[in-house]
N, C-alpha and C positions, 0 to 999 in steps of 0.2 A: 408821643410820636406814633404816627399811624403805621400799622404793619403792612409793608409792601403796597402802599397806596398807589403806586404806579400801575399796578394791575387792576383791571376793572372789577367792580362788585356787581354781581348779577342779582337783579331783583325780579322775582317771579310773583305775579299778582300786582303788577305795576299800575293797573287801572283801578284797583280796589281801594277801599277806604283807607287802610294803613299805607299801602304801597304808594299811593299818590301823594301822601304827606311825607313819607320817608325819603323819597328820591331827592326833592329839593334840599333837604337837610344834609344828605350825604354830599351833594354837589357843593353846598356852601362850606362843608368841612374839608373840601379839597379832594374828595374821592372821584375817580372815574367810574361812571355807572353804565351798566348795560341793562336796559329794561326789556324783558321778553314779554310780548303781548300777542294775542291772536289777531287783534285789529290795530296795527300801528297808527291808523288815522285817528283812533280815539285819544291819543296823547298829543296830536298835532296842535290842538288849541290851548294846551296848558302853557302858562307863562314861562316855564323852564324847559319847554320842549326843544328849543334850539340852543341849549347850553353846549358849549364846545366839548365839555367832558362827558356828555350824555350820548349814548348810541342806542337807538330803538331798533329792536330786531323782532321779526315775526317768528312765532314759535307756538307749539302746542304740547302740553304735557303728555298727550296721548300719541305724539309723533316723535319717536326716538331720534330720528335724523335731525329734526329741528332742535331738539333738546341738546344733542351733541354739539351742534354748531353754536348755539347760544352759550353753552358752558365753556367752550374751548378758550383757553387763555385767561380765564377769570381766577381771582384769588379766593373769593368767598361768595356765598349766595344767601339771600334772604328768601325764605320759603313762606309766602304770605297768601297761599292759595287755598281755597276750599270750594267744594261743589254744591254747597247748600243754597240752591236757588230753585225757583219753580220749574225750571226746564229740565232738572235732573231728578229722576224718580228715586234712585238709590244712591244718595250722595256719599254714604259711607263706603260703598264698594268703589265708586269712582275715585274717592280721595285716596284709598289704599293703593289703587292701581297707579294713580298719578305720582304718589310718593315713591312707589317702587321704581317707576321709570326714571324719576329724577335722581334717586339715590345711585342708580347704575350710571347715569350720565355724569354725575358729579365725580364719581370714582374714576371713570374713564378719562375725565378732563383734568384730574389731579387737583381738584379744589381742596383747600385746607380747612374750610369750615362751612357748615350750613347753620343758619340761624332761623329757628322756626317759632312762630307765635302760636301757642296752643291755648286750650281752655283750662281754667283752674277747677279742681274738684278733688274730693277725697277718693283715692283709688280703692279704698276698702268699702266704700258705699256703693249703692246701686245707682250708677251714673245714668244720666239721660242718654238717649241715642246720639244726640249731638255731641255731648262732652266725651262720650266713649269713642266716637269717631275721631275727635281731635287727638285723643290719646293714642289711638291705633295709628293715626297718620305719623305721629312722632316715632312710634316703635318701628314703623316701616322704613322711615328715613334712616334710623339707626342700624338697620340691618345691612346698610352699605358700609364702606370702609372709611368714609369721610366723617370726622368728628361733628356731632350735631349739638348745638346749644338750643335748649328748649326754654322759652319763657312762657309761663302759664299765667294767664290773666282772667279775671272775672269780667264783670260788666265794664266796658270802656266808656267813660263819660267824655263826650266831645260833640260838637255840632255836627250833625249828619250821621252819627253812628246809629245802627239799627236799634240797639238797646236804648240809647238815649232818646231816639225819636218815639219809641213806644212809651217811655216814661213821660215825655213832653206832652204828647197828644192826649194821653189818658188824663193827666192832671189838668191840662188847660181846658179840655172839653167836658169833663165830668165833675161837677161840684160834689156829687155823691157817687161813690164807687162801690158796687157790690163785687168783691174780688175773690179770687181763689185763695186758698190757705198759703200759697207761696209768698204772699206779701209779708209773712212772718219769718221767712227764711233769712238766716244771717248771711252776710256777704261783705266783701272788701273790694269795692270797685276801684278803678284807677283812672286818672285823667289821661287823655290821649297824649298830652305833651310828655308826661312821664313815661308812657309806653315807648314813644319815639326816642327819647333819651336813652332808655335801657337798650333798645334794639341797636342803635348806632354805637353805643358804648361797648357792646360785645365784640366789635371788630378790633378794638384797641387792647382788650384784656385777654391775654392767652389763657388765664385761669378759668375763663368761661367755657372753653372748648370741651365738648363732651358732657357738660353738666346740665342739670335741670333746675330752674329757679322759679319761685313763686313771686309774682309782682302784684302789688295792690297798695291801697292807702293804709295808713296806720290805724284808723278807726274801724271798729266792727259795728255794723248796723243792719237793719232789715229793710226790705223794699218799701214798707209803709213809712219808715222814717225818711227814706229817700224822697218819696212823694211829697211829704210835708216840707222837707227842705226845698224842693223844687218850687212848690207853691209860694213859699216865703220869698225866695230869690226872684221869682217872676212877678211878685206883687199881687198875688191872687188871694182871695179869701181862703180861710181854712177849708180844706177838703175833708169830707167825711168818708171814711174807709171802713167798709163792713165785710170782713172775710166770711165766706160761707163754704161748707164742705163739699157741695155738690158740683162746683165748677171744675171740671176736669181740664187738663191741658188742651185737649181738642176743642172743648167748648170755649175756653178762654182765648184760644187762638182765633176762633171765628169772631169773637168780640173785638179783639185787637185788630183784626182785618177790617172790620167795619168802622172803627173809631180812628185808627191811625193809618198812615200810608203803607205800613208793612203788610204784605200779603199773607194769607193764612199759611201757605206752603213754607214760608220763612218763619212766621210767628209761632207755629206749632213746635218745632224743635227748640226755639228760644224759650218758649213758655215751659216746656218740659225741663229745660236746664235751670229755670228759676226755682224749681222745687228742691234743688240740690244745694246744700250749704257749700259756699265757695270761700274758704278762708285761707289766708297766707300762713303757712307753717314753717317755711324755710326763708329766712330774711338775709341770707348771705349776700345777695345781689346789692343790698343797700350799702354794704361796705366796699364791694368791688367797684360799683358805679355810683358814687355818692351824688345826690341831687336833692333839691327841695321837693318833698312829696306833698302834693296838693291834697287838702282835705276834700271830701265830697262836696261840701258847700262851695268851696273855692272853684272846684272843677266845673260845677253847674253854673256858677257865676260867669266863668270865662266862656263857657259854651254859649250861654245866653247873649253875652256881649258880641260874639261872632255872628250870631243869628240877627241881632238887632242892627249890626253894621252891614249886614248882607255880604259878609266875607266868609264864605264856607269853602274851605280848600277841597274837600271831597265829601262824598256821601255814600251810604250803604248801597244805593242803587246805581253807582257808577260802574260796578263790576258787571260782567256778563257780555254775551255776544251782541254785536250790533247786527240786526237782521240784514240779509243781503238785499240789494235794490237793483241787481242787474236786469231784472225782468222789465224795468221801465226804461231801459236804454233805447233811444230811438233806433229803429231798424231791426230790433229783435223780432223774431217771429212770435205769433201768439203762444203764450207760455204753456208748455205741457199739453198742447193740443186742446186747451179749454178756452173759455171766454175771458176777455179782459175788458173792463169798462173804464172809460176815461171821461171825466167831466172837466172841460176847460173853460175858464172865464178870464177876461182881461179888463183892465182899466188903464187909460192913458192919463198921466198926471203931469202938471206943470211943476216939476220938481226934479232934482238930480237923483241919480241912483243911490248915491251915498245918503242923501236925505231920507229917501224911502227906506233904505236898509236900516238906518238907525231906529226907525219905528218898528220895522218887521222883526228885528233881532230881539225885541223886548216882548214878543208874543208869549202868551201863556203865563202860568204862575200867578202872582198878584196882579199883574197887568191885565190878564184876561185875554179874550179872543176878539176884541174890538167890536163885537156885536153879539147880542142874544146870549150873554154869559149864562143866563139861567138855563138855557138849553144845553150848554156844555156841562154845567153842573149836574143837570138831570141825567145826561148821558154818563157822566162819571159815577153817579150814584147807582145807576142800573148796572154798570160794569162791576162795581164793588159787590153788588148783590149776587152776581153770578161768578164771583171769585177772581175778578180782574183787578188791575192796579188802581183804577179810579183816577181822580184828578189830584189827590192830596199830595202826591210827590212834589208837585210844583216844579221848580227849576233851581239849579245850584247857584247861578249868578243871574241877577235881574237885568243885567245890561248886555252880557255877552253870551254867545252860544258856541259850543265846540262839538265836533263829532263825538258821538258816544254819550252826550249828556241826555239825561231823562228830562222830558218836557211834558208834565202832566201825564196823560196816557199815551204819549208818543215818545220815540227815541230819535234823537238827531243823528241822521246817517251821513249827511254831507253839509259842509258849510263852505261856500265860496263867496267871500265878502263882496257885497254890492252886486252879486251876480246870481247866486242860486242858494236855496235852502231846501233840504230834503228831510222830511219827517216820516218815520215808519211807525205804523200803529202798533201799540202793545196792549190795547184793550181786547177783550174777548170778542171775536168776530167769526162768522162763518166764511172765512177767507182771509186774504192779506190785503192791507190797505196802505197807501202811501199818499202823502200830501206834499206837493212841491210848489215853490214860488220861484219865478225867474224874473230878473230885472233887465230891461233893454233900454239903454239911454241913447238919445239922439237929439242934438240941438236943444239941450235944456229940458227935454221932455223924457219921461220914463214910462215905458210900457211894462206894467206889472201883470204877469201871467200866473194864474193859479190853476193847478191841476190836481184833481182827486182821482187816484188810480185804485182800481179794485179788481182783484183776481178771486172770484168766488170759489168756494169748495162745495160742490154738490148743488142739488136743487135749492136747498134752503139759502145758500149763498146768493143765488140768482134772485130769489124772492126778496131777500134782504135788500139787495141793491135797488130794486125797483120800488120798494117801500120807502127808502130814504131819499130817492131822487127828488121828489117834490119839495123836500126841505132844503135842498141845495140852493134853490133860487133865493130863498130868504137868507139862509145862513151865510153862504159864500158871497153873494152879492153884497149883503150887509157888511161882511168882514172887509171886503175891498173898499167899500165906502168909509168904514171906520179907520182903516189904515190911512186913507187919503186925508181924512180929517185930522188924525193924530199928527201926521207929518206936515200939515198945513200946505198940502199940495192940491191946487185947484184941479178938479176933474175936467179934462178936455174931451174925453170919450169914454162911454161905458158907465158902469160895468155891463159887459155883454157876454153871452154864452157863445162860444165859437165851435164847440163839439160836444158830443155825448158818447 
């Protein structure tokens, strides 16, 4: 029987990898859920976003007033937040401050339980900065008066998790790997499905309140064994793994950055954590919340099945702010007193807006950009070399887009079906860039308008714009023709450039 299930369960970190998977499971179990996010529009496209038992509220862990409003009237909360992303310089300090703020808000609201997902590690060992930060966050939450349940996990194996993506890309792309010594570190990973069952189960078990539990699979292995298991499950030839002593976490993070979609800023703390043994020492949770614990091989097999089916519920890059796009709103003055450049092109097609939209919404990822994909790949490679995200993130769903989704080196800012798509650039640029598509249907014809907006930063930003302008004629016109061909819409007019 669920404990006071008529009161909502607050989920912080609702757009993150775990939060996005936990919410629908809580809803299916009959809980009312309140999801606190900085950008509510990021959840609007999720299939469960309109569930009658779900309320999405705007809030920020560094805004006490919004925290108080989000926490009011809730029974318990899941704390699934961390600040480890390229936009935060000192994630440990930010995490401590956020945890302090929420502990105070939870106490004032009278919550009965906080459930926090932390990192596994031996407290007596020299923990990495990342693992130490996760521990400190739990300690900060416990300084409040609300009982805190802490689940400590090592590597989480599931489609879209950052650690699994590092494993996946390294093994798939490198038949011979020169690796740091951390490949010999012992660990006990855990399947994401097991993590979700433990998290949800803590709501029903009063004995979990105020306790810390280790969660992991039953087998102990090292990362080299994990890589070999992955290769076998993926049907790849045997990988040759050569550990060397001179690859530091910083050097290995740069290598991870170049080979995988995970940026160096995130790869470095993760790589540092891989050098710490992460073993389960307290197995009480297995008795309190019994379930089938998947082996690492089974967990990898399940994750690969999700990837092959192109059914990935959430990914590591779902979290984070969606950049603002207010400066492209028609009628706004020139932003911040500086220049703003706009390149507008259009094509008129003998097709419905819905027909064109079905093609447009598949842009990027495996589908590509409808023209000169080699140029897009080259731009992604250059972005990677200067520390950007590159093209390897792809997209979460090959058919549908939602606000907040990562799309190669763009972020989806707005989706208005069969009307408008807004993409904000996340590649390294001397300025801010936005790419928009607008569809206008009239008498069976659709006018597709594409705009590239750029607000330069300094002289180099202006020079950059005028250097790339000549490429627009080929790339953007070619893209519009490619969209027309893909949706089988006869071109009635264009592509033509209508402004610069």
